[in-house]
C-alpha positions in Angstrom: 121.7 -132.1 -60.2 119.3 -129.8 -61.9 120.8 -127.0 -63.7 120.0 -123.6 -62.3 118.1 -121.3 -64.5 119.3 -117.9 -65.1 117.4 -115.1 -63.4 115.0 -113.3 -65.7 114.5 -110.3 -63.3 114.4 -107.1 -65.3 116.5 -104.2 -63.9 114.4 -101.6 -62.1 114.9 -98.9 -64.7 114.0 -101.2 -67.5 111.0 -102.5 -65.6 109.7 -99.0 -65.1 110.2 -98.2 -68.8 108.3 -101.3 -69.9 105.2 -100.6 -67.7 102.2 -98.8 -69.4 102.0 -95.2 -68.4 99.5 -94.5 -65.6 97.0 -91.8 -66.3 98.0 -88.7 -64.4 95.7 -87.1 -61.9 93.0 -85.3 -63.8 93.6 -82.1 -62.0 97.3 -82.2 -62.7 96.6 -83.3 -66.3 94.1 -80.6 -67.0 94.9 -77.7 -64.6 92.5 -74.8 -64.5 93.1 -71.5 -62.7 90.9 -71.1 -59.7 87.8 -69.1 -60.2 87.1 -70.2 -63.8 83.9 -72.1 -64.7 84.3 -75.8 -65.6 82.8 -77.5 -68.6 80.0 -78.7 -66.4 79.1 -75.1 -65.6 80.2 -74.9 -62.0 80.2 -71.5 -60.5 83.2 -69.3 -60.2 85.1 -69.0 -56.9 85.2 -65.4 -56.0 86.1 -63.4 -53.0 83.0 -62.4 -50.8 81.6 -59.0 -51.6 81.5 -56.4 -49.0 78.0 -55.1 -48.1 77.0 -52.1 -50.0 76.4 -49.0 -47.8 72.9 -47.6 -47.7 72.1 -45.5 -50.8 72.5 -41.8 -50.4 68.8 -41.2 -50.9 68.0 -43.3 -47.9 70.1 -41.1 -45.6 69.4 -37.8 -47.3 68.1 -34.8 -45.3 64.9 -35.0 -47.4 64.2 -38.5 -46.2 65.4 -38.0 -42.6 63.1 -35.0 -42.1 59.8 -37.0 -42.4 61.3 -39.7 -40.1 62.1 -37.2 -37.4 58.7 -35.4 -37.9 56.8 -38.7 -37.6 58.7 -39.7 -34.4 58.1 -36.3 -32.9 54.4 -36.6 -33.6 54.1 -40.1 -32.3 56.3 -39.8 -29.2 57.1 -36.2 -28.5 58.1 -36.8 -24.8 59.5 -40.3 -25.1 61.3 -41.4 -21.9 63.2 -44.5 -20.6 60.7 -47.2 -19.6 63.0 -48.4 -16.7 61.8 -47.2 -13.3 64.5 -45.4 -11.3 65.1 -42.6 -8.9 68.8 -41.9 -9.6 71.7 -42.7 -11.9 72.8 -45.7 -9.9 69.3 -47.3 -9.9 69.2 -46.7 -13.7 72.6 -48.3 -14.1 71.5 -51.5 -12.3 68.1 -51.6 -14.1 69.8 -51.2 -17.5 72.2 -54.1 -16.7 69.2 -56.2 -15.7 67.3 -55.4 -18.9 69.8 -57.3 -21.1 67.8 -60.1 -22.8 64.9 -59.2 -20.6 61.8 -57.0 -20.9 61.6 -53.7 -19.1 58.3 -54.8 -17.6 60.0 -57.8 -15.9 62.9 -55.6 -14.7 60.4 -53.1 -13.2 58.8 -55.9 -11.2 62.1 -56.9 -9.7 63.8 -53.5 -9.0 61.3 -52.0 -6.4 62.1 -54.6 -3.8 65.7 -54.7 -4.8 66.3 -51.0 -4.4 64.3 -50.8 -1.2 66.5 -53.6 0.3 69.8 -52.3 -1.1 69.5 -48.6 -1.7 73.1 -47.6 -2.3 76.2 -48.7 -4.3 77.8 -49.6 -1.0 75.0 -52.0 -0.2 75.4 -53.8 -3.6 79.1 -53.8 -3.3 78.8 -55.7 0.0 76.5 -58.4 -1.4 77.6 -61.9 -2.0 77.0 -63.1 -5.5 74.6 -66.0 -4.6 72.4 -63.6 -2.6 72.1 -61.1 -5.5 71.6 -64.0 -8.0 68.6 -65.1 -6.0 67.1 -61.6 -6.0 67.4 -61.1 -9.8 66.9 -64.7 -11.0 63.7 -64.0 -12.9 65.5 -61.5 -15.2 67.6 -64.3 -16.8 71.3 -64.6 -17.2 71.4 -63.8 -13.5 74.9 -65.0 -12.8 76.6 -62.7 -15.3 74.3 -59.8 -14.3 75.0 -60.3 -10.6 78.7 -60.4 -11.3 78.5 -57.2 -13.3 76.3 -55.3 -10.8 78.5 -56.2 -7.8 81.7 -55.4 -9.8 80.3 -52.1 -11.0 79.2 -51.1 -7.5 82.6 -51.9 -6.0 84.3 -49.7 -8.7 81.9 -46.9 -8.2 82.6 -47.0 -4.4 86.3 -47.3 -4.6 87.1 -45.2 -7.8 84.3 -42.6 -8.0 83.3 -41.8 -4.5 80.0 -43.7 -4.6 78.8 -41.7 -7.6 78.1 -43.0 -11.1 80.6 -41.3 -13.4 79.5 -38.7 -15.9 81.8 -39.4 -18.9 81.7 -42.2 -21.5 85.3 -43.1 -20.9 84.8 -43.6 -17.1 81.5 -45.4 -17.6 83.2 -48.0 -19.9 85.6 -48.9 -17.1 82.7 -50.3 -15.1 82.2 -54.1 -15.3 79.2 -55.0 -17.5 78.9 -51.6 -19.1 79.2 -51.1 -22.8 78.2 -48.1 -24.9 74.4 -48.9 -24.9 74.2 -48.9 -21.1 76.5 -45.9 -20.8 74.4 -44.0 -23.3 71.2 -44.8 -21.4 72.6 -43.7 -18.0 74.4 -40.6 -19.2 71.6 -39.5 -21.4 68.6 -40.3 -19.2 70.0 -39.7 -15.7 72.4 -36.8 -16.5 71.1 -35.4 -19.8 74.5 -35.7 -21.4 74.3 -36.7 -25.1 77.2 -39.1 -25.7 75.6 -41.1 -28.5 72.5 -42.9 -29.6 71.2 -45.9 -27.6 71.1 -48.9 -29.9 69.1 -51.7 -28.4 67.4 -54.5 -30.3 64.6 -52.2 -31.4 66.9 -49.4 -32.7 69.1 -52.0 -34.4 66.2 -53.6 -36.2 64.6 -50.3 -37.3 67.9 -48.8 -38.5 68.1 -51.7 -40.9 64.5 -51.6 -41.9 64.6 -47.9 -42.7 68.1 -48.5 -44.3 69.8 -45.9 -42.2 72.6 -48.5 -41.6 73.6 -51.9 -42.8 76.2 -52.6 -40.2 76.2 -55.8 -38.2 76.9 -54.7 -34.7 75.2 -52.2 -32.4 78.4 -50.2 -32.0 78.8 -49.7 -35.8 75.1 -48.9 -36.2 75.4 -46.3 -33.6 78.3 -44.7 -35.4 76.1 -44.5 -38.6 73.2 -43.0 -36.6 75.3 -40.3 -34.9 76.4 -39.1 -38.3 72.7 -38.7 -39.4 71.2 -37.4 -36.2 72.2 -34.0 -34.6 73.7 -34.3 -31.1 70.8 -32.3 -29.5 68.4 -35.1 -30.8 70.6 -38.1 -29.8 68.9 -38.8 -26.4 65.3 -38.2 -27.6 65.8 -40.1 -30.9 67.0 -43.2 -29.1 63.9 -43.3 -26.8 61.6 -42.5 -29.7 62.8 -45.3 -31.9 62.6 -47.8 -29.0 59.0 -46.9 -28.4 58.3 -46.9 -32.2 59.7 -50.5 -32.2 57.5 -51.6 -29.3 54.3 -50.0 -30.5 54.4 -50.1 -34.3 57.5 -51.6 -36.0 57.5 -54.9 -34.1 60.0 -57.6 -35.0 57.5 -60.3 -36.1 54.4 -58.5 -37.2 55.1 -54.8 -37.9 51.9 -52.7 -38.0 52.7 -51.3 -41.4 49.1 -50.2 -42.1 49.3 -47.9 -39.1 52.9 -46.7 -39.7 53.3 -43.1 -40.8 56.6 -44.1 -42.4 55.1 -46.9 -44.6 55.4 -44.8 -47.8 59.1 -44.3 -47.4 59.9 -47.8 -46.2 60.8 -50.6 -48.5 61.9 -53.2 -46.0 61.6 -56.8 -47.3 59.5 -57.9 -44.4 56.8 -55.3 -44.7 53.3 -56.6 -44.1 51.6 -54.5 -46.8 
């Protein structure tokens, strides 16, 4: 019988000790604090910087005065372009104007208001019927839902009358500060803030009156710069200025009376 050979198995601890050491993970072997540049020149990792507020000279009274003067000369009697006969019609038209031109809204509303002249009429509508009436204004499902919901609340909570305070207006479905400012300012002559639509938002940034990222925050900047008695007119003036001169894609800088005090990066001169 063959003689059994003795086992040559090395105990675990001894085996581990006899193995060549593996190179440790390079990050563990050469730890670097986050944010420091590497030998290859990679950039530092830093916290994102907050946007700098507009410089004081951009919002100084000396700069604001020529802005107001130019707007007064260009559009001394600027008015809301949405056709309406009362506060409720203006409310409906303003809701319809979201992501839609005023010209398109003004083509839809004459028949709409003739067929459904009161909040009670709109409150009684089914959503599919109203959707069909306003389809050409875009986003018609959400708009129909908002108009019917606002109409019902006006009938049940406000006696069929569009409310006259910002707090009450904001309880209506589909109504945010822009719509409330339009209705309160234009229909009732109550200055509750500055209307910030796409034109006002763009021009406030081009003239560096605000660098905020939302219409609500831009409005808060503007109401600090514009006196309350000018809030209503100022909003309409800037809207018309944005339509006629300071357009989004091709601003008419050569015709702009504010060209000399504007250093927007997308100027065309």
